[in-house]
N, C-alpha and C positions, 0 to 999 in steps of 0.2 A: 807088465801092463797088468795082469790079472790082480797085482795088488793094489795097485790103483783103482781097479773096481770095487774091492773090501774096501777102501778107504771112502770111495764116493757113496755107496750104500749106507754106512754107517751115519756118514754127514746127512744124508737124506733122511734118514730114520730119525736122528734127532731133531730136523725141522718138521718131520710130517708124523704127528703121533698114531695114525691109522696105520702107516706103513710100519713103523715100530711096532706096534702091537699085532700085527700080522707075523712079523718075522718072530718075536718073543713067544708067540703061540706054536711056533714050529715044535713037532715032538721029538722030532730029532735031527742031526747035521744034514742027512740026506734030503730030507723036507725043506729046512732051510736054504742048503744052496738052491734045490729047485724052484722054491718061491721065487729066490733073488735072480735065477736065471730067466724065469717067466716073465720078469719085471725088466729085463734086460741088462743085467749086471752079470757078466761073464767070468766066473772063478770057480774053481772047483774045493771040495772040502778041504784037501790039503793046502791049497792056495789060502784059504778062510784061516786055518789053523795058523800057517807061518805069520799072517799078517796080523791077526790078533795075540800070539803067543801063545794061545789057549790050546789044549788036546781035544780031541773029540768027543772024550769022557767028560770034559770039563765044560759040555755045552748048556749046562743048566742056567748059566749065569744069562742074564738080561744085558741087551745091548748097552745101556746107560753104564753099566759096571765094566766093560772094558776098557783099560787104562791107554791113554793115547789117543781115543779113536772120539 
């Protein structure tokens, strides 16, 4: 279920430039997940990593660069 939340968030971010900018400016994965949770998307850092295929250390990428999303 959480993996669907990650996908739903990224799809929403692709359609909403303001949301995308908000997420892309998160300074670290914890802040990214916290911002997502505040917007009603329920997933953990680990679930985000599993869904995107990126490790937490590779968080520097922007949403638009995540393959398959």
